[in-house]
N, C-alpha and C positions, 0 to 999 in steps of 0.2 A: 678298466672297469671302475666306474666312479660310484663309490658307496658313501653316502653322507655319514658324517661323524655322529655317533649316537649320543644321547644325553648323558651328562655326568652322573656317575653313581658313587656311592660310598664304598669304603673298603669292605664293610660287612656284606654288601651285595656280591662283590667279587669273591669273598671268602666262602660263600655258599656253593660256588661252582667247584666241583672236585675234579681237577684235571690231573691225570696220572700217566706215568710212562709204562708201556707194556711192550712185549715182544710178540710179533706175529708168529704163531705156531702152525697155522694152516691158512691157505687162501684158495678160493675156487672162483671160477667165472660165475656170473649171475645173469645169465641170458634172459631170464624172465622179468627182470627189473625194467620199469618204464624208461629210465635213462641208463646208459651203460654203467655197470657197477661191478665190483668184486666183493665177494663174501670174505670177511676176515674173521679169524679166531685169534684173539689177543690174550696172552698170559699176563695178568697184572699181579702175579705173586700169590703167596699163600692166603693172605687176608681177603682178596677179592676173587681170585681164580681166573679162569678163562672165560672171556665174554665175547659175544658175536657182534659184528658191525658190518653194515652194508656201506661201502665207500665208493663214490663216483670218481675213481682215480684211474680209469682205463686209458686216458690219453698219455699218461706219463709212466705208468707202471704195468708190468706183467705179473701174473700170478706167481711165476717162478722166482722173481726177484724180491718178492715181499716177505717170504718166509725167512725168519731170522732178523728182520729189520725191527728196530724199536720205533714206536709211534707214540703220539700223545692223544689222549681221548678224555672226553667228559664221561665219568663213570656214574654220575648220580642223576642223570635224566631218566625219566620213565622209559621203559622199553617201547619201541615203535615197530609196528608191523609193516614190513616192506614186501608186498606180494605175499608169498608163502614163507618168508624168512623173518624171524623176530630179531631186530637190531637192538642190542642191549646197551651199547655205548656209542658216542659220537666221536669218530676219528677226526682229528683236526687237520686243516690244511688252508692254503691261501690260493686265490685265483691267479693264474698267470695272465699275460696280456690278452689271451683269447678266452679267458674265463674258465679254463681247465684247471682242475685241482692239483696243487703241488702240496705234498704232505708237509706239515710242520715238522721240522727236523730237530733231533737231539744229536749234537755233534760229538759227544763222547758217551760211551756206554754208562748207564746208570742202573741201579737195582730196579727190577720190575715192581710196580706198585708205588714207586716214588712219586710224591705229590709236588706239583708245581707251586711255587710260592714267589 
């Protein structure tokens, strides 16, 4: 998948994007979504709480294996209506060679709500 490099930005632009670590506490199939997806409920700790996300990750992940997994998400985008589900955060991932989403990984456990820097 060939995606062009985006224009250069300043550090202040990057600093406005709030990327946090959280733990998936609930996951459900999302059969009503236009593209195959899973509904996630992610705990970002006491300051942010549990937020919902619709993630197109069905090619590599099952509902059962997601609960307890830490993920990274953008927590300061405006909520987005996905069908009848309100997605409150953007869970981050990268495309594999077929364009299917692989979750961005945290390789050691970190506190929920921890910010990327």
